[in-house]
C-alpha positions in Angstrom: -17.0 13.8 23.6 -14.2 12.8 25.9 -11.4 10.4 24.9 -9.0 8.9 27.5 -5.9 6.8 27.1 -6.7 5.9 23.5 -4.3 3.6 21.8 -4.4 2.1 18.3 -1.5 0.4 16.4 -1.0 -0.5 12.7 2.2 -2.2 11.8 4.9 0.4 12.9 2.4 3.2 13.6 1.0 3.9 17.0 -1.7 6.4 18.0 -1.6 7.4 21.6 -4.0 10.0 22.9 -3.8 10.6 26.7 -6.9 12.9 26.8 -9.0 14.9 24.4 -12.1 16.8 25.3 -14.4 18.2 22.6 -17.6 18.9 24.4 -18.6 22.5 23.7 -20.2 23.5 20.4 -17.7 25.1 18.1 -15.4 24.6 15.2 -12.2 22.7 16.0 -9.2 22.2 13.8 -6.9 19.2 13.6 -3.6 19.7 11.7 -0.5 17.7 11.1 1.6 16.0 8.5 0.6 12.9 6.5 0.7 9.8 8.6 0.6 11.5 11.9 -2.7 9.8 12.9 -5.4 12.5 12.1 -7.6 10.2 10.1 -7.2 7.3 12.6 -8.2 9.6 15.4 -11.2 10.9 13.4 -12.5 7.4 12.6 -12.2 6.4 16.3 -14.2 9.4 17.3 -17.0 8.7 14.8 -17.0 5.0 15.6 -15.8 3.8 12.3 -12.9 1.9 13.9 -12.4 0.6 17.4 -9.3 1.6 19.5 -7.1 -1.1 20.9 -7.6 0.3 24.4 -9.0 3.4 26.1 -12.4 4.9 26.8 -14.7 7.2 24.8 -17.5 9.1 26.5 -19.9 10.2 23.7 -21.8 12.4 26.1 -25.1 11.4 24.7 -24.2 11.5 21.0 -25.4 8.5 19.0 -24.6 7.2 15.4 -27.7 9.1 14.3 -26.2 12.5 15.0 -22.6 11.9 14.2 -21.2 12.0 10.7 -17.9 11.7 8.9 -16.9 13.3 5.6 -13.9 11.7 4.0 -11.6 12.6 1.1 -13.0 10.0 -1.2 -16.8 10.1 -0.8 -18.9 7.1 -1.6 -21.6 7.7 -4.1 -24.6 5.4 -4.6 -25.4 4.4 -8.2 -28.3 6.8 -8.1 -29.2 10.4 -8.8 -27.7 13.4 -7.2 -31.1 14.0 -5.5 -31.3 10.5 -4.0 -27.7 10.6 -2.8 -28.4 13.9 -1.1 -31.6 12.9 0.8 -30.4 9.4 1.7 -29.5 10.3 5.3 -33.0 11.6 5.8 -34.5 8.3 4.4 -32.3 6.3 6.8 -33.8 8.3 9.7 -37.3 8.1 8.3 -37.5 11.8 7.8 -39.4 13.5 5.0 -37.1 15.7 2.9 -38.1 19.4 2.9 -38.2 20.4 -0.8 -37.2 24.0 -0.1 -34.2 22.9 1.9 -33.1 20.4 -0.6 -33.4 22.8 -3.5 -31.7 25.5 -1.5 -28.7 23.2 -0.9 -28.6 22.0 -4.5 -28.8 25.6 -5.8 -26.1 26.8 -3.6 -23.6 24.5 -5.2 -24.9 24.6 -8.7 -26.6 21.2 -8.7 -30.3 22.4 -8.9 -30.6 21.6 -12.6 -28.6 18.4 -12.2 -30.5 16.7 -9.5 -31.6 13.9 -11.8 -28.0 13.3 -13.0 -26.3 10.1 -11.9 -24.0 11.0 -9.0 -21.2 8.8 -10.1 -20.9 10.8 -13.3 -19.9 13.9 -11.3 -16.2 14.9 -11.1 -14.2 14.1 -8.0 -14.5 17.7 -6.7 -18.3 17.7 -7.4 -18.7 14.4 -5.6 -16.9 16.0 -2.6 -19.4 18.9 -2.7 -22.3 16.6 -2.8 -21.0 14.5 0.1 -20.6 17.6 2.1 -24.2 18.7 1.4 -25.4 15.1 2.3 -23.6 15.4 5.6 -25.3 18.6 6.7 -28.8 18.0 5.4 -29.9 15.9 8.5 -28.4 18.5 10.9 -26.0 16.3 12.8 -24.5 17.4 16.2 -21.0 16.1 15.6 -19.3 16.4 12.2 -15.8 15.5 11.2 -14.6 16.7 7.8 -11.4 14.7 7.0 -9.6 16.6 4.3 -13.0 16.8 2.7 -12.4 20.0 0.8 -9.1 19.3 -0.8 -10.4 18.8 -4.3 -12.6 21.9 -4.3 -11.9 25.1 -6.2 -11.4 28.3 -4.2 -15.0 29.5 -4.9 -16.5 26.3 -3.6 -14.1 26.3 -0.6 -15.3 29.7 0.4 -18.9 28.7 0.1 -18.4 25.7 2.3 -16.5 27.6 4.9 -19.5 29.9 5.2 -21.9 26.9 5.3 -19.8 25.4 8.2 -19.9 28.6 10.2 -23.7 29.1 9.5 -24.6 25.5 10.4 -22.5 25.5 13.5 -24.1 28.8 14.8 -27.6 27.6 13.9 -27.4 24.0 15.2 -24.9 24.6 18.1 -23.0 21.6 16.8 -19.4 20.4 17.0 -17.3 20.5 13.9 -13.8 19.0 13.6 -12.0 20.1 10.4 -8.9 18.1 9.5 -6.5 19.8 7.1 -2.8 20.3 6.3 -3.4 24.0 5.9 -3.1 26.0 9.1 -4.2 29.2 7.4 -7.5 27.7 6.2 -8.2 26.4 9.7 -7.4 29.8 11.3 -10.2 31.4 9.3 -12.9 29.1 10.9 -11.7 27.4 14.0 -12.1 28.3 17.7 -9.4 25.8 18.7 -6.8 24.1 16.6 -5.0 20.9 17.7 -1.6 19.9 16.3 -0.7 16.2 15.9 2.7 14.7 15.4 3.7 11.0 15.3 0.4 9.7 16.7 0.1 12.2 19.6 -1.5 15.6 20.3 1.4 18.0 20.6 -0.4 21.2 21.5 
């Protein structure tokens, strides 16, 4: 994905990205203080919002192989299982029972797959939304502070899942976080944002 001359303004805030190239498979980090524009940039890259100006070359990526994982995941009023396999149903793909059970088991949901997803805690809903994002094997994934409510054990598991999925699928991951140390454990490249711009 190649972004050029991207601008987006909200009230007194302005995002201004001269150029950003994220084309090679790998794990990229995006770090910066609250309000610096990380989430705005992420949503522009995934097509959730439109920039005021500029160009985006998706290099063949389509909405079917791009996904966004946010801090406050949306849960359908349905079971854990149906929330997990929903991306597959959208793409008219048949869920692989072994894969589904493997993902559920990895996060301790195997015996809770018939539980209502909205009854899960905030941290558990984040875990489920993360599993839901990887189940259809997307090529471009942005995780926007998506692991902030997870305990250390779950965080470690998901760091391993990200690395495993990236190596297996040769996908692009962009991990947004305040914590530089967490990003350094996973990322090949880390971008630093300040006041709506990429600083380094």
